Backbone and ligand atoms as CSV (ligand in chain L), in Angstrom:
chain,resi,resn,atom,element,x,y,z
A,1,ASP,N,N,85.407,83.813,89.345
A,1,ASP,CA,C,85.002,84.937,90.405
A,1,ASP,C,C,85.769,86.355,90.025
A,2,GLU,N,N,85.945,86.368,88.699
A,2,GLU,CA,C,86.856,87.419,88.206
A,2,GLU,C,C,85.840,88.754,88.365
A,3,PRO,N,N,86.444,89.756,88.731
A,3,PRO,CA,C,85.798,91.082,88.889
A,3,PRO,C,C,85.336,91.493,87.605
A,4,ALA,N,N,84.232,92.330,87.563
A,4,ALA,CA,C,83.551,92.659,86.361
A,4,ALA,C,C,84.196,93.934,85.533
A,5,TRP,N,N,85.526,94.168,86.125
A,5,TRP,CA,C,86.174,95.335,85.581
A,5,TRP,C,C,86.419,95.112,84.043
A,6,THR,N,N,86.148,95.988,83.330
A,6,THR,CA,C,86.648,95.864,81.818
A,6,THR,C,C,87.837,96.840,81.533
A,7,GLU,N,N,87.977,97.912,82.249
A,7,GLU,CA,C,89.108,98.808,82.118
A,7,GLU,C,C,90.101,98.566,83.338
A,8,PRO,N,N,91.446,98.713,82.945
A,8,PRO,CA,C,92.346,98.484,84.075
A,8,PRO,C,C,91.995,99.376,85.209
A,9,VAL,N,N,92.079,98.954,86.363
A,9,VAL,CA,C,91.866,99.877,87.465
A,9,VAL,C,C,92.951,100.912,87.660
A,10,ARG,N,N,92.590,102.212,87.676
A,10,ARG,CA,C,93.602,103.192,87.784
A,10,ARG,C,C,94.295,103.074,89.017
A,11,GLY,N,N,95.527,103.105,89.035
A,11,GLY,CA,C,96.301,103.376,90.411
A,11,GLY,C,C,96.880,101.966,90.942
A,12,VAL,N,N,96.585,100.946,90.136
A,12,VAL,CA,C,97.323,99.614,90.540
A,12,VAL,C,C,98.664,99.689,89.803
A,13,GLY,N,N,99.680,99.601,90.669
A,13,GLY,CA,C,101.115,99.611,89.992
A,13,GLY,C,C,101.652,98.125,90.514
A,14,MET,N,N,102.704,97.705,89.616
A,14,MET,CA,C,103.423,96.458,90.129
A,14,MET,C,C,104.922,96.920,90.083
A,15,VAL,N,N,105.561,96.285,90.981
A,15,VAL,CA,C,107.049,96.552,91.171
A,15,VAL,C,C,107.720,95.306,91.313
A,16,TRP,N,N,108.793,94.992,90.368
A,16,TRP,CA,C,109.557,93.789,90.518
A,16,TRP,C,C,111.036,94.005,90.081
A,17,ALA,N,N,111.859,93.013,90.466
A,17,ALA,CA,C,113.131,93.067,90.059
A,17,ALA,C,C,113.469,91.610,89.270
A,18,ARG,N,N,113.956,91.599,88.115
A,18,ARG,CA,C,114.057,90.499,87.410
A,18,ARG,C,C,115.385,90.433,86.659
A,19,THR,N,N,115.834,89.149,86.308
A,19,THR,CA,C,117.067,89.123,85.483
A,19,THR,C,C,116.632,89.277,84.084
A,20,ALA,N,N,117.683,89.457,83.032
A,20,ALA,CA,C,117.290,89.514,81.728
A,20,ALA,C,C,116.472,88.520,81.212
A,21,ALA,N,N,116.562,87.216,81.830
A,21,ALA,CA,C,115.744,86.082,81.399
A,21,ALA,C,C,114.460,86.093,82.063
A,22,GLY,N,N,114.095,87.052,83.000
A,22,GLY,CA,C,112.816,87.130,83.685
A,22,GLY,C,C,112.726,86.503,85.019
A,23,VAL,N,N,113.848,86.078,85.422
A,23,VAL,CA,C,113.839,85.304,86.857
A,23,VAL,C,C,113.624,86.351,87.950
A,24,ILE,N,N,112.619,86.146,88.765
A,24,ILE,CA,C,112.406,86.990,89.951
A,24,ILE,C,C,112.630,86.269,91.316
A,25,GLY,N,N,112.678,84.949,91.109
A,25,GLY,CA,C,112.803,84.204,92.516
A,25,GLY,C,C,113.347,82.807,92.304
A,26,ALA,N,N,113.756,82.357,93.326
A,26,ALA,CA,C,114.360,80.979,93.463
A,26,ALA,C,C,114.279,80.295,94.801
A,27,ASP,N,N,113.613,79.195,94.848
A,27,ASP,CA,C,113.432,78.520,96.222
A,27,ASP,C,C,112.902,79.493,97.432
A,28,GLY,N,N,111.935,80.366,96.970
A,28,GLY,CA,C,111.366,81.137,97.972
A,28,GLY,C,C,112.104,82.422,98.297
A,29,GLY,N,N,113.069,82.786,97.582
A,29,GLY,CA,C,113.825,83.982,97.931
A,29,GLY,C,C,114.305,84.668,96.568
A,30,ILE,N,N,114.963,85.703,96.680
A,30,ILE,CA,C,115.489,86.440,95.558
A,30,ILE,C,C,116.996,86.136,95.566
A,31,PRO,N,N,117.525,85.441,94.401
A,31,PRO,CA,C,118.871,84.927,94.184
A,31,PRO,C,C,119.885,85.977,93.931
A,32,TRP,N,N,119.808,87.223,94.492
A,32,TRP,CA,C,120.848,88.155,94.402
A,32,TRP,C,C,120.795,89.178,95.570
A,33,HIS,N,N,121.671,89.940,95.630
A,33,HIS,CA,C,121.593,91.021,96.741
A,33,HIS,C,C,122.108,92.288,96.095
A,34,VAL,N,N,121.004,93.347,95.790
A,34,VAL,CA,C,121.440,94.574,95.212
A,34,VAL,C,C,120.810,95.691,96.092
A,35,PRO,N,N,121.541,96.171,97.119
A,35,PRO,CA,C,120.895,96.984,97.993
A,35,PRO,C,C,120.262,98.279,97.299
A,36,GLU,N,N,120.777,98.788,96.188
A,36,GLU,CA,C,120.244,99.950,95.484
A,36,GLU,C,C,118.723,99.509,94.978
A,37,ASP,N,N,118.435,98.342,94.797
A,37,ASP,CA,C,117.110,97.827,94.347
A,37,ASP,C,C,116.101,98.103,95.630
A,38,LEU,N,N,116.751,97.602,96.792
A,38,LEU,CA,C,115.897,97.696,98.025
A,38,LEU,C,C,115.536,99.085,98.331
A,39,ALA,N,N,116.463,99.936,98.142
A,39,ALA,CA,C,116.249,101.516,98.201
A,39,ALA,C,C,115.132,101.806,97.257
A,40,HIS,N,N,115.309,101.450,95.989
A,40,HIS,CA,C,114.418,101.877,94.923
A,40,HIS,C,C,112.968,101.308,95.316
A,41,PHE,N,N,112.883,100.102,95.832
A,41,PHE,CA,C,111.670,99.464,96.230
A,41,PHE,C,C,110.916,100.217,97.211
A,42,ARG,N,N,111.661,100.658,98.244
A,42,ARG,CA,C,111.186,101.574,99.302
A,42,ARG,C,C,110.638,102.768,98.828
A,43,GLN,N,N,111.402,103.311,97.947
A,43,GLN,CA,C,110.936,104.695,97.429
A,43,GLN,C,C,109.787,104.611,96.535
A,44,VAL,N,N,109.796,103.589,95.778
A,44,VAL,CA,C,108.555,103.382,94.720
A,44,VAL,C,C,107.221,103.118,95.532
A,45,THR,N,N,107.351,102.177,96.573
A,45,THR,CA,C,106.117,101.735,97.257
A,45,THR,C,C,105.719,102.680,98.357
A,46,GLY,N,N,106.754,103.686,98.678
A,46,GLY,CA,C,106.644,104.724,99.646
A,46,GLY,C,C,105.498,104.342,100.754
A,47,ASP,N,N,104.369,105.185,100.766
A,47,ASP,CA,C,103.351,105.139,101.753
A,47,ASP,C,C,102.186,104.423,101.343
A,48,GLY,N,N,102.143,103.712,100.082
A,48,GLY,CA,C,100.984,103.138,99.730
A,48,GLY,C,C,100.671,101.789,100.341
A,49,VAL,N,N,99.805,101.179,99.662
A,49,VAL,CA,C,99.285,99.835,100.258
A,49,VAL,C,C,100.121,98.866,99.315
A,50,VAL,N,N,100.676,97.802,99.959
A,50,VAL,CA,C,101.457,96.825,99.231
A,50,VAL,C,C,100.511,95.532,99.268
A,51,VAL,N,N,100.533,94.837,98.234
A,51,VAL,CA,C,99.751,93.699,97.979
A,51,VAL,C,C,100.681,92.604,97.562
A,52,MET,N,N,100.740,91.449,98.383
A,52,MET,CA,C,101.554,90.352,98.078
A,52,MET,C,C,100.850,89.053,98.235
A,53,GLY,N,N,101.374,87.963,97.703
A,53,GLY,CA,C,101.081,86.642,97.846
A,53,GLY,C,C,101.680,86.027,99.287
A,54,ARG,N,N,101.049,85.116,99.790
A,54,ARG,CA,C,101.526,84.562,100.975
A,54,ARG,C,C,102.896,84.166,101.082
A,55,ARG,N,N,103.368,83.534,99.903
A,55,ARG,CA,C,104.740,83.095,99.821
A,55,ARG,C,C,105.682,84.219,99.933
A,56,THR,N,N,105.335,85.400,99.301
A,56,THR,CA,C,106.132,86.601,99.316
A,56,THR,C,C,106.223,87.099,100.753
A,57,TRP,N,N,105.065,87.081,101.326
A,57,TRP,CA,C,105.152,87.472,102.845
A,57,TRP,C,C,106.083,86.462,103.621
A,58,ASP,N,N,106.023,85.322,103.366
A,58,ASP,CA,C,106.908,84.412,104.045
A,58,ASP,C,C,108.242,84.687,103.794
A,59,SER,N,N,108.598,85.265,102.575
A,59,SER,CA,C,110.067,85.483,102.033
A,59,SER,C,C,110.594,86.667,102.707
A,60,LEU,N,N,109.778,87.646,103.221
A,60,LEU,CA,C,110.280,88.915,103.863
A,60,LEU,C,C,111.112,88.634,104.905
A,61,PRO,N,N,112.340,89.245,104.968
A,61,PRO,CA,C,113.214,89.143,106.172
A,61,PRO,C,C,112.390,89.621,107.458
A,62,PRO,N,N,112.558,88.953,108.442
A,62,PRO,CA,C,111.569,89.164,109.707
A,62,PRO,C,C,111.536,90.657,109.993
A,63,ARG,N,N,112.629,91.317,109.872
A,63,ARG,CA,C,112.636,92.744,110.290
A,63,ARG,C,C,111.852,93.682,109.473
A,64,PHE,N,N,111.607,93.058,108.291
A,64,PHE,CA,C,110.653,93.851,107.174
A,64,PHE,C,C,109.324,93.207,107.179
A,65,ARG,N,N,108.920,92.444,108.275
A,65,ARG,CA,C,107.631,91.814,108.050
A,65,ARG,C,C,106.777,92.239,109.320
A,66,PRO,N,N,105.803,92.983,109.158
A,66,PRO,CA,C,105.275,93.743,108.020
A,66,PRO,C,C,106.277,94.606,107.349
A,67,LEU,N,N,106.128,95.154,106.048
A,67,LEU,CA,C,106.831,96.191,105.446
A,67,LEU,C,C,106.670,97.346,106.352
A,68,PRO,N,N,107.493,98.204,106.657
A,68,PRO,CA,C,107.172,99.369,107.608
A,68,PRO,C,C,106.414,100.327,106.788
A,69,GLY,N,N,105.524,101.063,107.569
A,69,GLY,CA,C,104.874,102.379,107.138
A,69,GLY,C,C,103.896,102.183,106.121
A,70,ARG,N,N,103.368,101.007,105.770
A,70,ARG,CA,C,102.261,100.878,104.811
A,70,ARG,C,C,101.381,99.645,105.073
A,71,ARG,N,N,100.190,99.691,104.602
A,71,ARG,CA,C,99.278,98.510,104.805
A,71,ARG,C,C,99.846,97.446,103.959
A,72,ASN,N,N,100.022,96.233,104.619
A,72,ASN,CA,C,100.320,95.066,104.097
A,72,ASN,C,C,99.270,94.187,103.842
A,73,VAL,N,N,98.812,93.951,102.562
A,73,VAL,CA,C,97.676,93.172,102.209
A,73,VAL,C,C,98.053,91.896,101.728
A,74,VAL,N,N,97.804,90.615,102.267
A,74,VAL,CA,C,98.397,89.464,101.884
A,74,VAL,C,C,97.326,88.531,101.284
A,75,LEU,N,N,97.572,87.993,100.080
A,75,LEU,CA,C,96.507,87.325,99.404
A,75,LEU,C,C,96.787,85.701,99.561
A,76,THR,N,N,95.870,85.080,100.274
A,76,THR,CA,C,95.854,83.588,100.267
A,76,THR,C,C,94.640,82.957,100.207
A,77,ARG,N,N,94.685,81.648,99.752
A,77,ARG,CA,C,93.494,80.960,99.607
A,77,ARG,C,C,93.126,80.200,100.959
A,78,ASP,N,N,94.182,80.207,101.825
A,78,ASP,CA,C,94.110,79.499,103.088
A,78,ASP,C,C,93.161,80.391,104.096
A,79,ALA,N,N,91.857,79.755,104.248
A,79,ALA,CA,C,90.816,80.522,105.073
A,79,ALA,C,C,91.297,80.637,106.532
A,80,SER,N,N,92.242,79.947,106.875
A,80,SER,CA,C,92.618,80.060,108.336
A,80,SER,C,C,93.959,80.685,108.736
A,81,TRP,N,N,94.581,81.321,107.432
A,81,TRP,CA,C,95.732,81.938,107.640
A,81,TRP,C,C,95.745,83.341,108.131
A,82,SER,N,N,96.583,83.694,109.099
A,82,SER,CA,C,96.777,85.134,109.664
A,82,SER,C,C,98.087,85.319,110.049
A,83,ALA,N,N,98.522,86.416,110.007
A,83,ALA,CA,C,99.770,86.865,110.646
A,83,ALA,C,C,99.755,88.254,111.153
A,84,GLU,N,N,100.590,88.513,112.184
A,84,GLU,CA,C,100.633,89.841,112.690
A,84,GLU,C,C,100.989,90.924,111.770
A,85,GLY,N,N,100.329,91.932,111.536
A,85,GLY,CA,C,100.710,92.976,110.730
A,85,GLY,C,C,100.211,92.839,109.311
A,86,ALA,N,N,99.507,91.707,108.926
A,86,ALA,CA,C,99.094,91.414,107.716
A,86,ALA,C,C,97.499,91.616,107.623
A,87,GLU,N,N,96.993,92.231,106.575
A,87,GLU,CA,C,95.577,92.263,106.401
A,87,GLU,C,C,95.406,91.234,105.238
A,88,VAL,N,N,94.571,90.063,105.725
A,88,VAL,CA,C,94.527,88.898,104.813
A,88,VAL,C,C,93.251,89.147,103.879
A,89,VAL,N,N,93.379,88.853,102.729
A,89,VAL,CA,C,92.374,88.819,101.669
A,89,VAL,C,C,92.383,87.503,100.959
A,90,HIS,N,N,91.175,86.981,100.339
A,90,HIS,CA,C,91.287,85.714,99.753
A,90,HIS,C,C,90.794,85.783,98.208
A,91,ASP,N,N,90.655,87.028,97.718
A,91,ASP,CA,C,90.608,87.317,96.284
A,91,ASP,C,C,91.173,88.673,95.873
A,92,LEU,N,N,91.591,88.717,94.626
A,92,LEU,CA,C,92.412,89.797,94.113
A,92,LEU,C,C,91.507,91.007,94.209
A,93,ALA,N,N,90.229,90.860,93.754
A,93,ALA,CA,C,89.407,92.049,93.790
A,93,ALA,C,C,89.516,92.951,95.102
A,94,SER,N,N,89.339,92.043,96.132
A,94,SER,CA,C,89.446,92.683,97.613
A,94,SER,C,C,90.603,93.373,97.918
A,95,ALA,N,N,91.814,92.606,97.242
A,95,ALA,CA,C,93.094,93.193,97.586
A,95,ALA,C,C,93.324,94.611,96.872
A,96,LEU,N,N,92.740,94.701,95.677
A,96,LEU,CA,C,92.906,95.898,94.812
A,96,LEU,C,C,91.851,96.924,95.168
A,97,ASP,N,N,90.914,96.595,95.953
A,97,ASP,CA,C,89.737,97.606,96.166
A,97,ASP,C,C,89.975,98.521,97.279
A,98,THR,N,N,90.750,99.547,96.987
A,98,THR,CA,C,91.016,100.629,97.967
A,98,THR,C,C,91.289,102.014,97.090
A,99,ASP,N,N,91.193,103.171,97.777
A,99,ASP,CA,C,91.368,104.451,96.984
A,99,ASP,C,C,92.865,104.735,97.196
A,100,GLU,N,N,93.683,104.107,97.976
A,100,GLU,CA,C,94.992,104.524,98.204
A,100,GLU,C,C,95.839,103.867,96.892
A,101,PRO,N,N,97.039,104.441,96.655
A,101,PRO,CA,C,97.732,103.874,95.599
A,101,PRO,C,C,98.082,102.371,96.022
A,102,VAL,N,N,98.076,101.381,95.091
A,102,VAL,CA,C,98.337,99.976,95.459
A,102,VAL,C,C,99.622,99.476,94.565
A,103,TRP,N,N,100.522,98.994,95.348
A,103,TRP,CA,C,101.585,98.375,94.569
A,103,TRP,C,C,101.630,96.864,94.873
A,104,VAL,N,N,101.423,96.198,93.849
A,104,VAL,CA,C,101.679,94.602,93.857
A,104,VAL,C,C,103.059,94.292,93.904
A,105,ILE,N,N,103.654,93.599,95.015
A,105,ILE,CA,C,105.019,93.395,95.067
A,105,ILE,C,C,105.532,91.975,95.016
A,106,GLY,N,N,104.545,91.244,94.633
A,106,GLY,CA,C,104.913,89.688,94.369
A,106,GLY,C,C,104.046,88.738,94.920
A,107,GLY,N,N,104.097,87.394,94.512
A,107,GLY,CA,C,105.192,87.000,93.592
A,107,GLY,C,C,104.646,86.773,92.359
A,108,GLY,N,N,105.212,85.764,91.717
A,108,GLY,CA,C,104.967,85.347,90.345
A,108,GLY,C,C,103.580,85.223,90.008
A,109,ALA,N,N,102.827,84.476,90.756
A,109,ALA,CA,C,101.498,84.185,90.665
A,109,ALA,C,C,100.704,85.352,90.787
A,110,VAL,N,N,100.904,86.224,91.709
A,110,VAL,CA,C,100.074,87.478,91.893
A,110,VAL,C,C,100.251,88.449,90.813
A,111,TYR,N,N,101.605,88.555,90.368
A,111,TYR,CA,C,101.823,89.350,89.259
A,111,TYR,C,C,101.000,88.932,87.982
A,112,ALA,N,N,100.978,87.707,87.856
A,112,ALA,CA,C,100.200,87.251,86.570
A,112,ALA,C,C,98.707,87.513,86.712
A,113,ASP,N,N,98.181,87.312,87.889
A,113,ASP,CA,C,96.788,87.566,88.159
A,113,ASP,C,C,96.339,89.106,87.975
A,114,ALA,N,N,97.252,89.838,88.562
A,114,ALA,CA,C,96.991,91.240,88.684
A,114,ALA,C,C,97.407,92.182,87.380
A,115,LEU,N,N,98.152,91.503,86.568
A,115,LEU,CA,C,98.693,92.290,85.398
A,115,LEU,C,C,97.282,93.039,84.478
A,116,PRO,N,N,96.281,92.206,84.357
A,116,PRO,CA,C,95.393,92.961,83.609
A,116,PRO,C,C,94.767,94.161,84.385
A,117,PHE,N,N,94.959,94.356,85.685
A,117,PHE,CA,C,94.355,95.473,86.444
A,117,PHE,C,C,95.504,96.616,86.731
A,118,ALA,N,N,96.616,96.317,86.221
A,118,ALA,CA,C,97.728,97.205,86.473
A,118,ALA,C,C,97.793,98.340,85.425
A,119,ASP,N,N,98.155,99.534,85.827
A,119,ASP,CA,C,98.477,100.469,84.635
A,119,ASP,C,C,99.876,100.921,84.756
A,120,ARG,N,N,100.715,100.542,85.734
A,120,ARG,CA,C,102.106,100.979,85.851
A,120,ARG,C,C,102.954,99.851,86.283
A,121,VAL,N,N,104.184,99.702,85.865
A,121,VAL,CA,C,105.134,98.689,86.289
A,121,VAL,C,C,106.510,99.366,86.416
A,122,SER,N,N,106.913,99.246,87.763
A,122,SER,CA,C,108.290,99.790,88.053
A,122,SER,C,C,109.155,98.487,88.083
A,123,GLU,N,N,110.052,98.523,87.039
A,123,GLU,CA,C,110.760,97.181,86.877
A,123,GLU,C,C,112.408,97.618,86.989
A,124,THR,N,N,112.968,96.592,87.861
A,124,THR,CA,C,114.330,96.651,88.017
A,124,THR,C,C,114.878,95.467,87.176
A,125,ILE,N,N,115.960,95.694,86.304
A,125,ILE,CA,C,116.574,94.508,85.527
A,125,ILE,C,C,117.971,94.380,86.209
A,126,VAL,N,N,118.286,93.287,86.739
A,126,VAL,CA,C,119.638,92.966,87.252
A,126,VAL,C,C,120.382,92.163,86.197
A,127,ASP,N,N,121.562,92.393,85.871
A,127,ASP,CA,C,122.335,91.904,84.737
A,127,ASP,C,C,123.048,90.645,85.288
A,128,LEU,N,N,121.985,89.599,85.610
A,128,LEU,CA,C,122.533,88.289,86.015
A,128,LEU,C,C,121.903,87.163,85.271
A,129,ASP,N,N,122.632,86.129,85.279
A,129,ASP,CA,C,122.107,84.968,84.527
A,129,ASP,C,C,121.985,83.881,85.489
A,130,VAL,N,N,121.039,83.984,86.493
A,130,VAL,CA,C,120.955,83.079,87.586
A,130,VAL,C,C,119.703,82.118,87.382
A,131,PRO,N,N,119.820,80.817,87.740
A,131,PRO,CA,C,118.551,80.040,87.592
A,131,PRO,C,C,117.419,80.378,88.556
A,132,GLY,N,N,116.228,80.187,88.238
A,132,GLY,CA,C,115.080,80.438,89.176
A,132,GLY,C,C,113.992,79.575,88.912
A,133,ASP,N,N,112.993,79.663,89.794
A,133,ASP,CA,C,111.741,78.949,89.444
A,133,ASP,C,C,110.432,79.856,89.383
A,134,THR,N,N,110.781,81.071,89.335
A,134,THR,CA,C,109.715,82.049,89.257
A,134,THR,C,C,110.002,83.241,88.344
A,135,THR,N,N,109.023,83.575,87.497
A,135,THR,CA,C,109.373,84.697,86.526
A,135,THR,C,C,108.343,85.837,86.559
A,136,ALA,N,N,108.684,87.012,86.108
A,136,ALA,CA,C,107.918,88.140,85.948
A,136,ALA,C,C,107.096,87.946,84.805
A,137,PRO,N,N,105.922,88.564,84.555
A,137,PRO,CA,C,105.192,88.539,83.341
A,137,PRO,C,C,105.923,89.243,82.119
A,138,GLU,N,N,105.676,88.932,81.023
A,138,GLU,CA,C,106.388,89.708,79.819
A,138,GLU,C,C,105.442,90.895,79.721
A,139,LEU,N,N,106.036,91.985,79.465
A,139,LEU,CA,C,105.239,93.198,79.033
A,139,LEU,C,C,105.111,93.323,77.593
A,140,ASP,N,N,104.074,93.248,77.076
A,140,ASP,CA,C,103.817,93.361,75.600
A,140,ASP,C,C,103.890,94.675,75.091
A,141,ASP,N,N,104.772,94.971,74.267
A,141,ASP,CA,C,105.025,96.285,73.648
A,141,ASP,C,C,103.786,96.972,73.174
A,142,GLY,N,N,102.895,96.249,72.753
A,142,GLY,CA,C,101.611,96.744,72.212
A,142,GLY,C,C,100.676,97.353,73.387
A,143,ALA,N,N,101.035,96.790,74.362
A,143,ALA,CA,C,100.003,97.317,75.504
A,143,ALA,C,C,100.741,98.137,76.520
A,144,TRP,N,N,101.957,98.068,76.478
A,144,TRP,CA,C,102.863,98.937,77.506
A,144,TRP,C,C,103.815,99.744,76.904
A,145,GLU,N,N,103.947,100.943,77.424
A,145,GLU,CA,C,104.954,101.848,76.886
A,145,GLU,C,C,106.050,101.961,77.864
A,146,LEU,N,N,107.278,102.045,77.325
A,146,LEU,CA,C,108.405,102.216,78.276
A,146,LEU,C,C,108.613,103.771,78.354
A,147,VAL,N,N,108.243,104.270,79.544
A,147,VAL,CA,C,108.329,105.731,79.653
A,147,VAL,C,C,109.717,106.157,80.206
A,148,ASP,N,N,110.333,105.371,80.985
A,148,ASP,CA,C,111.660,105.765,81.287
A,148,ASP,C,C,112.572,104.597,81.459
A,149,GLU,N,N,113.844,104.806,80.914
A,149,GLU,CA,C,114.820,103.866,80.793
A,149,GLU,C,C,116.045,104.162,81.533
A,150,GLY,N,N,116.341,103.766,82.826
A,150,GLY,CA,C,117.550,104.321,83.474
A,150,GLY,C,C,118.776,103.689,82.858
A,151,PRO,N,N,119.895,104.293,83.165
A,151,PRO,CA,C,121.061,103.867,82.765
A,151,PRO,C,C,121.572,102.619,83.590
A,152,TRP,N,N,122.467,101.805,82.842
A,152,TRP,CA,C,122.992,100.652,83.685
A,152,TRP,C,C,123.753,101.310,84.743
A,153,GLN,N,N,123.683,100.648,85.991
A,153,GLN,CA,C,124.453,101.166,87.096
A,153,GLN,C,C,125.133,100.019,87.768
A,154,GLU,N,N,126.221,100.143,88.535
A,154,GLU,CA,C,126.791,99.137,89.152
A,154,GLU,C,C,126.670,99.073,90.622
A,155,SER,N,N,126.162,97.807,91.186
A,155,SER,CA,C,125.967,97.751,92.639
A,155,SER,C,C,127.161,97.947,93.435
A,156,ARG,N,N,126.954,98.587,94.545
A,156,ARG,CA,C,128.322,98.822,95.353
A,156,ARG,C,C,128.677,97.526,96.163
A,157,VAL,N,N,127.882,96.586,96.244
A,157,VAL,CA,C,128.104,95.395,97.229
A,157,VAL,C,C,128.845,94.269,96.357
A,158,GLU,N,N,128.028,93.769,95.358
A,158,GLU,CA,C,128.616,92.658,94.500
A,158,GLU,C,C,128.999,92.944,93.226
A,159,GLY,N,N,128.829,94.271,92.890
A,159,GLY,CA,C,129.157,94.816,91.379
A,159,GLY,C,C,128.087,94.426,90.387
A,160,THR,N,N,126.961,94.071,90.886
A,160,THR,CA,C,125.940,93.423,89.870
A,160,THR,C,C,125.392,94.815,89.234
A,161,ARG,N,N,125.314,94.443,87.775
A,161,ARG,CA,C,124.746,95.761,87.065
A,161,ARG,C,C,123.268,95.743,86.940
A,162,TYR,N,N,122.624,96.832,87.244
A,162,TYR,CA,C,121.144,96.944,87.317
A,162,TYR,C,C,120.681,98.242,86.615
A,163,ARG,N,N,119.381,98.295,86.330
A,163,ARG,CA,C,118.882,99.505,85.887
A,163,ARG,C,C,117.492,99.581,86.251
A,164,PHE,N,N,116.791,100.641,86.195
A,164,PHE,CA,C,115.395,100.889,86.573
A,164,PHE,C,C,114.562,101.346,85.331
A,165,LEU,N,N,113.558,100.583,85.018
A,165,LEU,CA,C,112.612,100.895,83.792
A,165,LEU,C,C,111.216,101.286,84.441
A,166,GLU,N,N,110.534,102.203,83.769
A,166,GLU,CA,C,109.159,102.643,84.201
A,166,GLU,C,C,108.344,102.361,82.995
A,167,TRP,N,N,107.249,101.628,83.160
A,167,TRP,CA,C,106.287,101.319,82.115
A,167,TRP,C,C,104.893,101.841,82.577
A,168,ARG,N,N,104.209,102.246,81.547
A,168,ARG,CA,C,102.717,102.658,81.568
A,168,ARG,C,C,101.954,102.061,80.574
A,169,ARG,N,N,100.673,101.618,81.028
A,169,ARG,CA,C,99.897,100.948,80.153
A,169,ARG,C,C,99.424,101.995,79.016
A,170,ARG,N,N,99.541,101.696,77.759
A,170,ARG,CA,C,98.896,102.678,76.701
A,170,ARG,C,C,97.530,102.927,76.819
L,1,VYG,C1,C,113.530,94.453,97.543
L,1,VYG,C2,C,112.943,93.364,96.656
L,1,VYG,C3,C,112.102,93.727,95.554
L,1,VYG,N1,N,112.566,94.602,94.644
L,1,VYG,C4,C,111.787,95.097,93.575
L,1,VYG,N2,N,112.094,96.150,92.833
L,1,VYG,N3,N,110.319,94.814,93.580
L,1,VYG,C5,C,109.944,93.900,94.479
L,1,VYG,N4,N,108.613,93.553,94.444
L,1,VYG,C6,C,110.769,93.399,95.489
L,1,VYG,O1,O,110.241,92.460,96.487
L,1,VYG,C7,C,109.696,93.014,97.581
L,1,VYG,C8,C,109.290,91.776,98.403
L,1,VYG,C9,C,110.542,90.911,99.001
L,1,VYG,O2,O,111.300,91.747,99.669
L,1,VYG,C10,C,112.631,91.316,100.020
L,1,VYG,N5,N,113.008,90.076,99.652
L,1,VYG,C11,C,114.185,89.571,99.978
L,1,VYG,C12,C,115.110,90.491,100.784
L,1,VYG,C13,C,114.617,91.720,101.007
L,1,VYG,C14,C,113.427,92.163,100.763
L,1,VYG,N6,N,112.921,93.384,101.132
L,1,VYG,C15,C,113.949,94.483,101.613
L,1,VYG,C16,C,113.333,95.786,101.382
L,1,VYG,C17,C,112.308,95.860,102.595
L,1,VYG,C18,C,111.798,97.341,102.630
L,1,VYG,F1,F,110.738,97.348,103.544
L,1,VYG,F2,F,112.654,98.004,103.042
L,1,VYG,F3,F,111.343,97.771,101.535
L,1,VYG,C19,C,111.228,94.945,101.965
L,1,VYG,C20,C,111.628,93.485,101.987
């Protein structure tokens, strides 16, 4: 039931934080704490629509569920699932079908499915080598242009080094 789109849908962005090895998650959560990335995430996703998988919804700290100030669209195959503050959709096309800027915020499975429809990726690299069970998609240099490469910075809490990269589909 793939949508009939042949061109990437304009306006679909993806935002993730990953280790050098591509790890984004472990055991249903994020295995690091980099507050500067939380601030970056808030700023990037601003007042758009955020689209996430049900596991990512479950992973949100309760005080952030729903994410404040934006529509929270949750993708699930479970026809009976619902949650306060979540707009439930059962296929990706419905999740991305809006005029507002859409940010796909996780997790691994949704990033993989949404990648063909995205034209922007806002990536945080954390300089950690931690184990995980979920990874971000590889961005192929042929299809993706790195348009901004931030400097390495040091997080104020645990000293973790991190940097922000911006990608655009060529
Ligand atoms: C921030 C984590 C994050 N970073 C980037 N760069 N891309 C993402 N796709 C992403 O994952 C968002 C969903 C998971 O989110 C959280 N997982 C664990 C702890 C905290 C959170 N946050 C804190 C900020 C909060 C706010 F509403 F303030 F934005 C949302 C929930």
